[in-house]
N, C-alpha and C positions, 0 to 999 in steps of 0.2 A: 410121042413127044412128051417131054417133061414139062411140068408147069413152072419149074424154077427158071426165071429168065437169065440168071447168072451162071447157069451150069455150063461148064467148059470155058468160061472166060476168067475165072478166078485162079491165079497161079498157085495160091497156097490154100489147100483144103485140109482141115484137120491137122495142121502143123506139118504136113508132108509137102515137099515140093513136087510139082507135076513135071513131066518131061520137058515142057516148054520152058519152065523156069530154070531147070537144070541146063538146058541148051543155051539159054541167054547167059547164065552164069559161066558156062564153059567158054562161050565166045568173049565175054567180058574179061575172063582171066587170061585169055590169049591176046586181046587187043589193048587192054589198059596199059601194060608195061611199055610198049613202044610209044604210045601217046604221052605217057609220063616222061619218057626219055626225050622225046621231041620237044615237049614243053620245057624241060630243064635246059636243053641245048638252046632253044630259041629265046627263052626269057633271060637266061644268063647272058647271052650275047647282046640282046637289046639293052638290058640294064647296064652292062659294062660299056657298051658303045655310046649310049646316051650320056652316061656320066663322064666318060673320058672326053667326049666332044664338048660338053658343057664346061668342064674344067679347063680345057685347052682354050676355049673361046673367051673365058673370063679371066684367064691367067691366075687361077686360084689353086691352092693346094688340093691334092686328091684326098677325098675322105676315105682313106683306106679302111679304117676299123669299121665304120658304119656300112660300107659297101661289102666288106667281107662277111659281116654278120648277116646282112640281107641275103647275100648269095648262099651262105651256108644254111640259113633257115629255109629258103626257097627249095634248095636241093634236098634237104632233109625231109620236108613235107612230101615232095614228089617221090622220094625213095620209100617213104612209108606207104604211099598210095600204091607204088609198084609192088612192094612186098605183101600188101594186103591182097592184091590181085593174085599173087602167087599162093598165098594161104587159101584163098577161095578155090584155086585150082586143086590144091591138095585135098581139101574137103570134098570137092565134087568127085575127084578120082577115087578116093577111098570109100565114099558112100555108094559108088556106082556098083551095079551088079552086071552080070554077063549079058543081059539083054540090051544094055545101052553102052556098048563099048566105044562108040564115037564120043560120048560125053567124057569117058575116062581118058581117051586120047587127048581131047581138048584140055582137060584138067592138067594132065602131065605136061602137055606142050605149054600151057600157061605157066607152070612152075619153071620150066626151062627158059621161057621168055622173060619171066620176072628176074631170074638169076642173071641172065645175060644183060638185060637192059638196066637192072639195078646196079651192076658193076659199071656200066657206062655212066650212070648218074653219079656214082661215087667219083669216077675219074673227072667228070665235069665239075663236081663240087670241090675237089682238091686243087683244081687248076689255079684259082686265084691265090691260094695259100702258097703254092710252090713257085709260081712265076711272078706274082705280084699283079697289081691292077694298073692299067694304063702304062705298061712298060714296053 
């Protein structure tokens, strides 16, 4: 037994990632894009629905510009999160060697997931611009 109590528990040793940290990164690169897409879909719907219901009950004009800016910023931030997860997948897949091919698979799957769900976030983000709000 080693006298070092932290041996095997620290994910970064000497600037190198251990297999556990790479596995967590691979799983994160695969799961973060769908979560970002779901957040974009849910938050956009909740914000629009709440605003339209409040405007209709108060018989007030719709704050189109402010709501469009809010939705665009929200979706832009979630798109950046999604693309960052895809970039993490590229880094993990390219740094991987032949001994850890599962991590490379998770990395490339994370890239595909980021591309697919990033496109979905873009479509959700342009919806208010094309169809208007509370229409």
